[in-house]
C-alpha positions in Angstrom: -2.5 -30.8 -46.8 -4.7 -27.9 -45.7 -6.7 -28.1 -42.5 -10.3 -27.2 -42.7 -11.3 -24.7 -40.0 -13.3 -26.1 -37.1 -16.8 -24.5 -37.2 -18.8 -24.5 -34.0 -22.4 -25.4 -34.7 -24.8 -23.7 -32.2 -27.0 -25.9 -30.2 -30.5 -24.4 -30.2 -31.3 -26.0 -26.9 -28.5 -24.2 -25.0 -30.0 -21.5 -22.8 -28.5 -18.0 -23.3 -28.9 -15.1 -20.9 -32.1 -13.1 -21.4 -30.1 -10.0 -22.2 -28.9 -11.7 -25.4 -32.4 -11.6 -26.7 -33.3 -8.1 -25.4 -30.0 -6.2 -25.9 -28.1 -8.0 -28.7 -30.9 -9.4 -30.9 -33.5 -6.8 -29.8 -36.3 -9.4 -30.3 -38.4 -8.1 -27.4 -38.1 -6.1 -24.3 -37.6 -7.6 -20.8 -41.2 -6.8 -19.9 -42.5 -8.7 -23.0 -40.3 -11.7 -22.2 -41.6 -11.7 -18.6 -45.2 -11.6 -19.8 -44.5 -14.5 -22.3 -43.0 -16.4 -19.3 -46.3 -16.1 -17.5 -48.0 -17.3 -20.7 -45.9 -20.4 -20.9 -42.5 -19.5 -22.3 -40.0 -21.7 -20.5 -37.2 -19.8 -18.8 -34.4 -21.2 -16.6 -33.2 -19.4 -13.5 -29.6 -20.0 -12.3 -28.1 -18.0 -9.5 -30.4 -15.1 -9.9 -29.9 -14.9 -13.7 -32.6 -15.8 -16.3 -31.7 -17.9 -19.3 -33.8 -18.8 -22.4 -33.0 -21.2 -25.2 -33.7 -20.4 -28.9 -35.6 -23.7 -29.3 -38.0 -22.8 -26.4 -38.5 -19.3 -27.8 -39.2 -20.7 -31.3 -41.6 -23.4 -29.9 -43.5 -20.7 -27.9 -43.7 -18.4 -31.0 -45.0 -21.3 -33.2 -47.6 -22.1 -30.6 -48.8 -18.5 -30.4 -49.1 -18.2 -34.2 -50.8 -21.6 -34.5 -48.0 -23.1 -36.6 -47.3 -26.8 -36.4 -44.0 -27.8 -34.8 -41.6 -29.2 -37.3 
């Protein structure tokens, strides 16, 4: 009997370091994310580091574009 590989499903609510969005995904610059933080994007600070969840970023972008949350 063959084992099926265990696939980790990402949790969209898990905060990732801000550099993941700026350096790895190149979604926006640090400056842009800081400005969005002032406009309501929820970011979490832990021990001097800033974290952001994909769900919060998606929610913020949907609100900015006027889309209805799904």
